[in-house]
C-alpha positions in Angstrom: -12.4 15.6 17.0 -10.2 15.2 20.1 -6.5 14.4 20.2 -7.4 11.0 21.5 -9.6 10.4 18.5 -6.9 11.6 16.1 -4.4 9.2 17.8 -6.8 6.3 17.4 -7.3 7.1 13.8 -3.6 7.2 13.2 -3.0 3.9 15.0 -5.7 2.3 12.9 -4.2 3.6 9.7 -0.8 2.3 10.7 -2.3 -1.1 11.5 -4.1 -1.2 8.1 -0.9 -0.3 6.3 1.0 -3.0 8.2 -1.6 -5.6 7.4 -1.8 -4.6 3.8 2.0 -4.6 3.4 2.3 -8.1 4.9 -0.5 -9.5 2.6 1.2 -7.8 -0.4 4.6 -9.2 0.5 3.2 -12.7 0.8 1.4 -12.4 -2.5 4.5 -11.2 -4.3 6.5 -14.1 -2.8 3.8 -16.5 -3.9 3.8 -15.0 -7.4 7.5 -16.1 -7.7 9.5 -13.0 -6.6 12.7 -13.4 -4.6 12.7 -12.2 -1.0 14.8 -9.2 -2.2 12.3 -8.3 -4.9 9.4 -8.7 -2.6 11.1 -6.5 0.0 11.8 -3.8 -2.6 8.2 -3.9 -3.9 6.7 -3.8 -0.4 8.9 -0.8 0.5 7.7 0.9 -2.6 4.1 0.2 -1.7 4.6 1.6 1.8 6.3 4.8 0.4 3.6 5.3 -2.1 0.9 4.8 0.6 2.6 7.5 2.8 3.0 10.2 0.2 0.7 13.3 0.3 0.0 12.9 -3.4 -0.8 9.2 -4.0 -1.1 8.2 -7.6 -4.2 6.4 -8.9 -3.7 3.0 -10.3 -6.0 2.1 -13.3 -6.7 -1.2 -14.9 -5.8 -1.1 -18.6 -9.6 -1.1 -19.5 -10.2 1.9 -17.2 -7.2 3.7 -18.6 -8.4 3.1 -22.1 -11.7 4.7 -21.2 -9.8 7.9 -20.2 -8.1 8.2 -23.6 
């Protein structure tokens, strides 16, 4: 894979994260959070998305199946 291909992949990933973050922020506001709460939660989402060891989120049913 060329450097140009790597750059395109990186830019695409940044765009996906930006779009996801905006949708998440709007959903949190619509759910009744204050702007401050929505900003905090969106920043947490972005930080979690950028870590090298992202955690897996499970629904309660899926978590119950693991126990």
